C-alpha positions as CSV (number, residue, x, y, z in Angstrom):
1,M,123.7,125.7,162.9
2,P,123.7,122.3,164.8
3,T,124.0,119.4,162.7
4,L,121.7,116.2,162.6
5,E,124.7,114.4,164.0
6,T,125.2,116.9,166.8
7,F,121.4,116.5,167.5
8,I,121.4,112.6,167.7
9,H,124.4,112.9,170.2
10,Q,122.7,115.3,172.3
11,C,119.7,113.1,172.5
12,F,121.9,110.0,173.2
13,V,123.5,112.0,176.2
14,V,120.0,113.2,177.6
15,G,118.6,109.7,177.0
16,T,121.7,107.9,179.1
17,L,121.3,110.5,181.9
18,L,117.4,109.7,182.1
19,M,118.1,106.0,181.9
20,A,120.6,106.5,184.6
21,A,118.3,108.2,186.9
22,M,115.7,105.7,186.1
23,A,118.0,103.1,187.1
24,V,118.9,104.5,190.4
25,Y,115.2,105.2,191.0
26,L,114.4,101.7,190.4
27,G,117.4,100.6,192.5
28,I,116.0,102.4,195.5
29,Q,112.8,101.3,195.1
30,V,114.0,97.7,195.0
31,L,116.3,98.2,197.8
32,T,113.6,99.8,200.0
33,L,110.7,97.7,199.3
34,G,112.3,94.4,198.2
35,T,110.1,92.1,195.9
36,Q,106.5,91.9,195.5
37,A,106.7,88.4,197.2
38,H,108.1,90.1,200.1
39,Q,105.6,92.7,200.4
40,D,102.7,90.3,200.2
41,A,104.3,87.8,202.8
42,A,104.7,91.2,205.0
43,R,100.9,91.9,204.4
44,A,100.1,88.2,205.0
45,R,101.7,88.4,208.4
46,A,99.8,91.5,209.2
47,Q,96.4,89.8,208.2
48,A,97.0,86.9,210.4
49,A,97.9,89.0,213.4
50,T,95.2,91.6,213.2
51,S,91.2,91.4,213.1
52,P,89.9,94.3,211.5
53,D,85.9,94.6,210.8
54,T,85.9,94.3,207.1
55,R,82.3,93.3,206.9
56,T,81.4,96.6,205.1
57,H,84.9,97.9,204.2
58,A,88.3,96.5,202.9
59,A,91.0,96.8,205.4
60,Y,93.4,100.0,205.6
61,Y,96.9,99.9,206.9
62,I,98.0,103.0,208.5
63,G,101.8,103.1,209.1
64,F,102.9,105.2,211.8
65,F,106.4,106.0,211.7
66,H,107.4,106.6,215.5
67,P,110.5,104.7,216.8
68,F,109.8,105.4,220.5
69,P,106.4,104.6,220.9
70,A,107.0,103.5,224.5
71,A,108.8,106.8,225.7
72,G,105.8,108.0,228.0
73,G,106.0,111.5,226.7
74,G,103.6,113.8,224.8
75,G,104.5,113.0,221.5
76,E,103.7,109.3,222.5
77,R,100.2,110.5,223.9
78,V,99.5,111.9,220.4
79,L,100.6,108.7,218.7
80,W,98.4,106.4,220.9
81,T,95.3,108.8,220.8
82,M,95.6,109.2,217.3
83,I,95.3,105.2,217.0
84,K,92.2,105.2,219.4
85,A,90.4,107.5,217.6
86,L,91.0,105.6,214.3
87,Q,89.7,102.3,216.1
88,D,86.6,104.1,217.0
89,K,85.8,105.6,214.0
90,Y,87.2,103.2,211.3
91,P,86.9,99.5,212.8
92,F,88.5,98.4,209.3
93,A,91.8,100.5,209.7
94,V,94.8,98.5,211.1
95,S,97.5,100.4,212.8
96,V,101.0,99.5,211.8
97,V,103.4,100.8,214.7
98,Y,106.9,101.2,213.5
99,S,108.7,100.5,216.8
100,G,112.5,100.4,218.0
101,D,111.5,99.6,221.6
102,G,111.9,95.8,221.1
103,L,108.6,95.2,222.5
104,D,105.9,92.7,221.4
105,R,102.3,94.3,220.8
106,A,101.1,93.0,224.4
107,E,103.9,94.5,226.3
108,L,103.6,97.8,224.3
109,L,99.9,98.2,224.8
110,A,100.4,97.2,228.7
111,Q,102.6,100.3,228.7
112,V,100.4,102.6,227.1
113,Q,97.8,101.7,229.4
114,A,100.0,102.0,232.3
115,K,101.3,105.5,231.2
116,F,98.4,106.9,229.6
117,G,95.3,105.2,230.7
118,L,94.3,104.4,227.2
119,A,92.9,101.2,226.3
120,I,93.9,100.3,222.7
121,D,92.1,97.4,221.2
122,P,95.0,94.7,220.2
123,Q,93.1,93.3,217.4
124,T,93.7,96.3,215.0
125,V,97.2,97.1,215.9
126,H,100.4,95.7,214.3
127,V,104.3,96.2,215.6
128,V,106.9,96.3,213.0
129,E,110.1,96.0,214.7
130,L,112.9,98.5,213.8
131,R,116.8,97.5,214.2
132,R,118.5,100.4,213.3
133,R,117.2,103.3,215.4
134,W,120.5,103.8,216.8
135,W,120.4,106.5,213.7
136,V,117.9,108.9,215.2
137,E,118.5,108.5,219.1
138,H,122.3,108.8,218.9
139,R,123.8,112.4,219.5
140,F,126.5,112.8,216.6
141,P,129.3,115.3,218.3
142,R,129.3,117.3,214.7
143,L,126.5,117.7,212.1
144,T,124.0,116.3,214.6
145,L,121.0,117.6,212.7
146,L,122.3,116.6,209.3
147,L,123.2,112.9,210.2
148,Q,120.3,112.3,212.7
149,S,117.9,113.6,209.4
150,L,119.5,111.4,207.2
151,G,119.4,108.2,209.8
152,S,115.8,109.0,209.8
153,V,115.7,108.3,206.1
154,W,117.6,105.0,206.6
155,L,115.2,103.9,209.4
156,A,112.1,105.0,207.2
157,A,113.6,102.8,204.4
158,E,114.0,100.0,206.7
159,A,110.4,100.6,208.0
160,L,109.0,100.4,204.1
161,H,111.1,97.4,203.7
162,H,109.4,95.3,206.4
163,F,105.8,96.8,205.5
164,N,104.3,99.1,202.8
165,P,101.4,100.8,204.3
166,D,98.3,102.2,202.6
167,V,99.0,105.6,204.5
168,F,102.3,106.7,206.1
169,V,101.8,108.6,209.1
170,D,105.0,110.4,210.6
171,T,104.3,111.2,214.6
172,V,107.8,112.6,215.2
173,G,108.5,115.1,212.6
174,Y,111.3,113.0,210.4
175,A,110.5,115.4,207.2
176,F,113.5,113.9,205.3
177,S,111.7,110.5,205.2
178,Y,109.0,112.1,203.1
179,P,110.6,112.2,199.7
180,L,111.7,108.6,200.1
181,V,108.3,107.5,200.8
182,R,107.0,109.3,197.8
183,M,109.5,107.9,195.6
184,V,109.6,104.4,196.6
185,C,105.7,104.2,197.0
186,G,104.5,106.4,194.5
187,A,101.4,108.9,195.2
188,R,99.3,106.4,195.9
189,V,100.7,106.4,199.4
190,P,99.8,109.6,201.2
191,V,102.5,111.3,203.7
192,V,100.4,112.4,206.6
193,S,102.7,114.8,208.8
194,Y,102.3,115.4,212.5
195,T,105.1,117.8,213.7
196,H,105.6,118.6,217.4
197,Y,108.9,120.6,216.6
198,P,110.4,121.8,213.5
199,T,114.1,120.2,213.2
200,I,115.2,123.8,212.2
201,S,113.6,127.0,212.7
202,S,114.3,130.5,212.4
203,D,114.8,130.9,215.9
204,M,117.9,128.3,216.0
205,Q,119.2,130.5,212.9
206,T,119.0,133.6,215.0
207,L,120.7,132.3,218.2
208,V,123.7,131.2,215.8
209,A,123.8,134.7,213.8
210,S,123.6,136.6,217.3
211,R,126.4,134.6,218.6
212,E,124.2,133.4,221.7
213,S,125.2,130.1,223.1
214,G,122.5,127.4,223.9
215,V,121.3,124.0,223.4
216,S,121.6,124.3,219.7
217,N,124.8,126.3,219.6
218,A,128.0,125.5,221.7
219,E,129.7,128.3,223.3
220,A,133.0,127.5,221.4
221,I,130.9,128.4,218.2
222,A,129.4,131.4,219.6
223,R,132.8,132.8,220.7
224,S,134.5,132.1,217.1
225,R,133.4,134.8,214.3
226,L,134.6,131.8,211.7
227,L,133.0,128.9,213.1
228,T,129.7,131.3,213.2
229,L,129.8,132.0,209.7
230,A,130.4,128.1,208.9
231,K,127.5,127.1,210.9
232,R,124.9,129.8,209.6
233,A,125.9,128.1,206.2
234,Y,125.2,124.8,207.5
235,Y,122.1,125.7,208.9
236,W,120.8,127.5,205.7
237,G,121.7,124.7,203.8
238,F,120.1,122.4,206.2
239,A,117.0,124.6,205.8
240,Q,116.7,124.6,202.2
241,A,116.7,120.6,202.3
242,Y,114.3,120.6,205.1
243,C,111.9,122.9,203.4
244,W,112.1,120.6,200.0
245,S,111.7,117.5,201.9
246,G,108.4,118.9,203.7
247,G,106.9,119.8,200.5
248,F,106.0,116.1,199.8
249,A,103.6,115.9,202.8
250,S,100.2,115.6,201.7
251,T,98.3,116.7,204.9
252,I,100.3,118.6,207.7
253,M,99.3,119.0,211.5
254,T,101.4,120.8,213.8
255,N,101.1,120.9,217.7
256,S,101.1,124.6,218.4
257,S,100.7,128.2,216.9
258,W,104.6,128.4,217.4
259,T,105.1,125.3,215.4
260,H,102.5,126.3,212.9
261,A,104.2,129.4,212.1
262,H,107.7,128.0,211.6
263,I,106.3,124.8,209.4
264,V,104.3,127.0,207.3
265,Q,107.0,129.4,206.7
266,L,109.4,126.3,206.1
267,F,107.2,124.2,203.8
268,G,105.4,126.6,202.2
269,K,101.8,124.9,202.5
270,P,99.6,127.3,204.5
271,R,96.3,125.8,203.2
272,M,97.1,122.2,204.1
273,T,98.7,123.2,207.3
274,R,96.6,123.2,210.3
275,A,97.4,123.2,214.4
276,V,95.7,120.4,216.0
277,Y,96.7,120.7,219.8
278,P,98.1,117.4,221.5
279,P,95.4,115.5,223.6
280,C,95.4,115.9,227.6
281,D,93.7,113.2,229.7
282,T,91.5,116.0,231.1
283,K,88.8,113.9,232.4
284,S,90.7,112.3,235.1
285,L,92.6,115.5,236.3
286,E,89.5,118.2,236.3
287,E,88.2,115.6,239.2
288,M,90.6,116.3,241.3
289,A,89.8,118.7,244.2
290,L,90.8,122.4,244.4
291,E,90.5,123.1,248.0
292,G,93.1,123.3,250.3
293,R,95.8,123.0,247.5
294,G,97.8,125.7,249.0
295,R,98.6,123.8,252.1
296,S,100.7,121.2,250.6
297,R,103.6,123.7,249.4
298,L,104.4,120.6,247.0
299,V,105.9,121.8,243.5
300,V,105.9,119.4,240.8
301,S,107.5,119.3,237.2
302,L,106.4,117.3,234.2
303,A,108.7,116.6,231.3
304,Q,111.0,114.0,229.8
305,F,114.7,114.2,231.0
306,R,116.4,115.3,227.6
307,P,118.5,118.5,227.4
308,E,116.3,121.0,226.2
309,K,113.6,120.6,228.9
310,N,116.4,122.8,231.2
311,H,115.7,121.0,234.1
312,A,118.8,122.3,235.8
313,L,116.9,125.9,235.8
314,Q,114.3,124.4,237.7
315,V,116.8,123.2,240.6
316,D,118.4,126.7,240.2
317,A,115.3,128.5,240.6
318,F,114.3,126.2,243.8
319,A,117.6,127.2,245.5
320,R,117.6,130.9,244.7
321,M,114.2,130.9,246.2
322,L,115.1,129.4,249.5
323,A,118.3,131.3,249.8
324,R,116.2,134.7,249.5
325,H,113.1,133.0,251.8
326,P,115.0,131.5,254.7
327,A,111.5,130.4,256.3
328,L,111.1,128.2,253.3
329,A,114.3,126.5,253.5
330,A,114.8,123.0,255.7
331,P,117.2,123.3,258.8
332,A,120.3,121.3,258.8
333,G,118.7,118.6,261.2
334,W,115.5,118.2,259.0
335,R,115.4,114.5,257.8
336,K,114.4,114.1,253.9
337,P,111.1,112.5,253.7
338,S,110.5,109.6,251.4
339,E,108.3,109.9,248.3
340,D,105.3,108.0,249.8
341,A,105.8,110.2,253.0
342,L,105.6,113.1,250.6
343,L,102.7,111.9,248.9
344,S,100.7,110.9,251.9
345,S,101.6,114.4,254.0
346,A,100.6,116.4,250.9
347,S,97.3,114.5,250.3
348,G,96.2,115.3,253.9
349,D,95.8,111.8,255.0
350,G,97.8,112.3,258.1
351,V,100.1,109.8,257.1
352,G,103.6,111.7,257.1
353,R,102.5,114.7,258.5
354,G,104.9,117.3,258.4
355,A,106.9,116.1,255.2
356,T,105.6,119.1,253.4
357,E,106.2,121.7,256.3
358,Y,108.9,123.0,253.9
359,P,108.6,123.4,250.2
360,Q,109.4,120.3,247.8
361,L,110.3,120.3,244.5
362,V,109.3,117.0,242.7
363,V,110.6,116.5,239.2
364,I,109.1,113.8,237.3
365,G,110.0,112.6,233.8
366,G,110.6,109.9,231.7
367,A,114.2,108.4,230.4
368,R,114.3,106.8,227.1
369,N,118.0,105.6,227.5
370,I,120.8,105.6,229.6
371,D,121.7,109.3,228.7
372,D,118.5,110.6,230.2
373,E,119.2,108.6,233.3
374,A,122.1,110.1,233.7
375,R,120.7,113.7,233.1
376,A,118.2,112.5,236.1
377,E,121.1,111.6,238.1
378,A,122.7,114.9,237.1
379,L,120.0,116.8,238.7
380,R,120.5,115.1,242.0
381,Q,124.0,115.8,242.3
382,R,123.2,119.6,241.3
383,A,120.8,119.8,244.1
384,R,123.0,118.3,246.5
385,R,125.9,121.0,245.1
386,L,123.4,123.5,246.0
387,G,122.6,122.4,249.2
388,V,118.7,121.7,248.7
389,D,118.9,117.8,248.0
390,R,116.8,117.5,251.0
391,Q,113.8,119.4,249.5
392,V,114.5,117.9,245.7
393,H,113.2,114.7,244.8
394,V,113.8,113.5,241.1
395,V,111.4,110.5,240.0
396,V,112.2,108.6,236.9
397,N,109.8,106.8,234.7
398,A,106.6,106.9,237.0
399,A,103.4,105.0,236.1
400,W,100.8,107.2,235.0
401,P,98.6,106.6,238.2
402,R,101.7,107.6,240.2
403,V,101.8,110.7,238.0
404,L,98.2,111.5,238.6
405,A,98.9,111.2,242.6
406,W,101.5,113.7,242.5
407,L,99.1,115.9,240.5
408,R,96.4,115.4,243.2
409,A,98.8,116.3,246.0
410,A,101.0,119.3,244.3
411,S,100.0,122.9,244.8
412,V,102.4,124.3,241.9
413,G,103.5,123.2,238.5
414,L,106.7,124.1,237.0
415,H,107.9,123.9,233.6
416,T,111.1,125.5,232.4
417,M,111.9,124.8,228.6
418,R,112.6,127.7,226.5
419,D,110.7,127.7,222.9
420,E,108.6,124.6,224.2
421,H,106.8,123.6,220.7
422,F,103.4,123.2,222.9
423,G,103.8,121.9,226.6
424,I,101.6,119.2,227.4
425,G,102.9,118.9,230.9
426,V,101.9,122.5,231.1
427,V,98.3,121.5,230.3
428,E,98.3,118.5,232.7
429,M,99.2,120.9,235.5
430,M,96.6,123.4,234.7
431,A,93.9,120.7,234.5
432,A,94.9,119.1,237.7
433,G,94.6,122.7,239.5
434,L,97.9,123.6,240.0
435,L,99.3,127.2,240.0
436,T,101.4,126.7,237.1
437,L,104.6,128.4,236.2
438,A,106.0,127.9,232.7
439,H,108.9,129.6,230.3
440,D,107.8,133.0,228.7
441,S,108.0,131.7,225.3
442,A,106.6,129.6,222.3
443,G,103.7,127.2,223.1
444,P,103.0,128.1,226.6
445,R,102.8,131.9,225.8
446,L,101.1,131.7,222.6
447,D,98.5,128.9,223.2
448,I,98.2,127.8,227.2
449,V,99.0,130.2,229.4
450,T,96.9,132.7,227.8
451,P,96.1,135.0,229.5
452,A,99.1,134.9,232.1
453,L,100.4,136.3,234.8
454,R,104.2,137.7,234.2
455,C,106.8,138.4,236.8
456,T,107.1,142.7,236.7
457,P,109.3,144.4,238.8
458,A,106.5,145.4,241.0
459,E,105.4,141.7,241.6
460,A,109.2,140.9,242.2
461,Q,109.8,143.7,244.8
462,A,106.5,142.1,246.4
463,A,107.8,138.6,246.4
464,E,110.9,139.6,248.5
465,A,108.8,141.3,251.1
466,G,106.1,138.6,251.6
467,P,104.3,137.8,248.3
468,E,100.8,137.7,247.6
469,M,98.7,137.3,244.4
470,P,98.2,140.5,243.0
471,D,94.6,141.6,242.6
472,P,93.3,140.5,239.3
473,A,92.2,144.2,238.4
474,A,95.8,145.4,238.6
475,C,96.6,142.8,235.9
476,A,97.4,144.1,232.4
477,A,95.4,141.1,230.8
478,P,91.8,141.3,230.1
479,E,90.7,138.0,231.5
480,Y,91.6,136.5,234.9
481,P,95.3,135.0,234.9
482,V,95.3,130.9,234.4
483,G,99.3,130.7,235.0
484,M,102.4,132.5,235.5
485,L,105.0,133.1,232.8
486,A,108.9,133.7,233.9
487,T,112.2,133.6,231.6
488,S,115.7,133.7,234.0
489,A,116.4,131.8,237.1
490,D,115.7,134.9,239.3
491,E,112.2,135.4,238.0
492,F,111.3,131.6,238.4
493,A,112.4,132.1,241.8
494,Q,110.4,135.1,242.4
495,M,107.4,133.6,240.8
496,L,107.9,130.3,242.9
497,A,107.7,132.2,246.0
498,L,104.7,134.2,245.2
499,A,102.8,130.8,244.2
500,L,103.9,129.0,247.4
501,T,103.1,131.8,249.8
502,A,100.0,133.4,248.1
503,R,96.8,133.6,250.4
504,G,93.4,134.9,249.9
505,D,90.8,134.2,247.1
506,A,93.0,134.9,244.1
507,P,95.0,131.6,244.2
508,D,91.9,129.6,244.1
509,A,90.4,131.6,241.3
510,M,93.4,131.1,239.2
511,R,93.1,127.4,239.8
512,R,89.6,127.6,238.7
513,A,90.1,129.8,235.6
514,A,93.4,127.4,234.3
515,R,91.2,124.2,234.8
516,V,88.3,125.9,232.4
517,A,91.2,126.7,230.0
518,A,92.6,123.4,229.8
519,T,89.9,121.3,229.5
520,A,87.8,123.4,227.1
521,R,91.0,123.7,224.7
522,F,92.9,120.6,225.1
523,S,91.3,117.3,226.0
524,E,91.2,114.1,224.3
525,D,87.8,114.7,222.7
526,V,88.9,118.2,221.0
527,F,92.0,116.4,219.7
528,C,90.6,113.4,218.5
529,A,87.9,115.7,216.5
530,A,90.6,117.9,215.2
531,F,92.6,114.8,214.2
532,L,89.8,113.0,212.2
533,R,88.7,116.3,210.4
534,R,92.3,116.2,208.8
535,F,92.5,112.6,208.2
536,D,89.0,111.7,207.1
537,P,89.9,113.5,203.5
538,V,92.8,110.9,203.2
539,V,90.3,108.0,203.9
540,R,87.8,109.3,201.3
541,W,91.0,109.7,198.9
542,L,92.0,105.9,199.8
543,D,88.6,104.8,198.9
544,I,88.5,106.8,195.4
545,Q,91.8,105.4,194.5
546,R,90.4,102.0,195.2
547,S,87.3,102.6,193.3
548,D,89.3,103.9,190.3
549,A,91.5,100.7,190.4
550,D,88.7,98.3,191.0
551,E,87.1,100.1,187.8
552,S,90.1,99.9,185.6
553,Y,90.5,96.1,186.3
554,D,86.8,95.2,185.4
């Protein structure tokens, strides 16, 4: 039977541990946020730099944790469309953008205007510069997921140190930062999560378990049973930590059905998790003419130059198509047209006539850093090795008006990423009226190219003989196809040939169906309405908290 002395000793030990934990907690809080005077000075700088409408409502400062706001990809369009939606509905809300791009507010908003055509009011935007973005952009040779996730915590700590917001919005998917926000800021700062792609998924774990090599599983690991077991254990432990971190989010949004299913499985919060499809500038795209598109023979691709986008598959498939259809391949003496001549010829204005006599692949993408630039150059070298460089163009960091010009001139759209979380580039190509070919997986299959035209053996045989679009009555899908799906380089090659040589009414009917599908489900208006439905309760909660605080003070 324990004595009084033993009981006192146990209480002392427990009390000491609790005090140590509290000291660690307070230490992290002080080191992250700094002193109250420091935060008051940061808030004063934000107030001096912005002019929210506070005539009927006090200002709220919404922190957007997005270290790459000028990257120009689909994630950045989501970020700035969110900010535009808040400006339109809540003029008292100030959007605080945590940026690592080294651009001031005027430069950043000018790039947003150029790349996305979004006019953002600078009066309610405040930019907080981050200096430690290296932690999340460096691809560590080992333990990449873990080190980058820990780096996101370090970067979030820097963001909170520079400015403590009223709401913390993560628009990238850095779930490991959520526990830090709740620990440092407490329950009074809700965490709003928008996830484009889960940091880890069951698909990645299955890839490792099956010992299949890929972007997330090196060939050396796939060949070794011991390394495979070690990586499976690493992935399992990482997934548990990811699940725990995601549970700290107050509101969760995902960009597709595929991501939604994985996040619900991982975070375990189905009632507060909703799919909010990313916005697409369908207004400018749906004005593009559909007539005569098939004559341009121009294939375009829209995606950032990142490894998972698998641009190499596009070049390989295009080369195989030309090899199987020699009539589509440019002869040795044919001179490669310039980009301007290609655009003019495809647009049908008579300038540069003959530039699209043979099919051209135009790979358009944004480069965030020197690694992305190197990947773009590697594509040019790959096209040269395959002997198709005269018909392949790689366009880096094109301004949005230039991208629109390519979409207006093109006939076929191409996207090859496996397990693409959503695929906003696919939506843009469909809305522009292109015959769009995407990878038969994840977002394109589940949300965008539905119903789709897949590459069947019969269609492949027809493609070899002289492809034509099949009669819609022969398709298994109950509705008219809005696009095409493929998996391997051979299937993509067959579908490219099918799209480039199709004749009759079927291609134009597919273009019209694709445009209707894209504009009805993925416009900016649809996104803003869905986003605000999820964000409005957060604002109401802040109002209640502020009201309670005022009453308590009185």
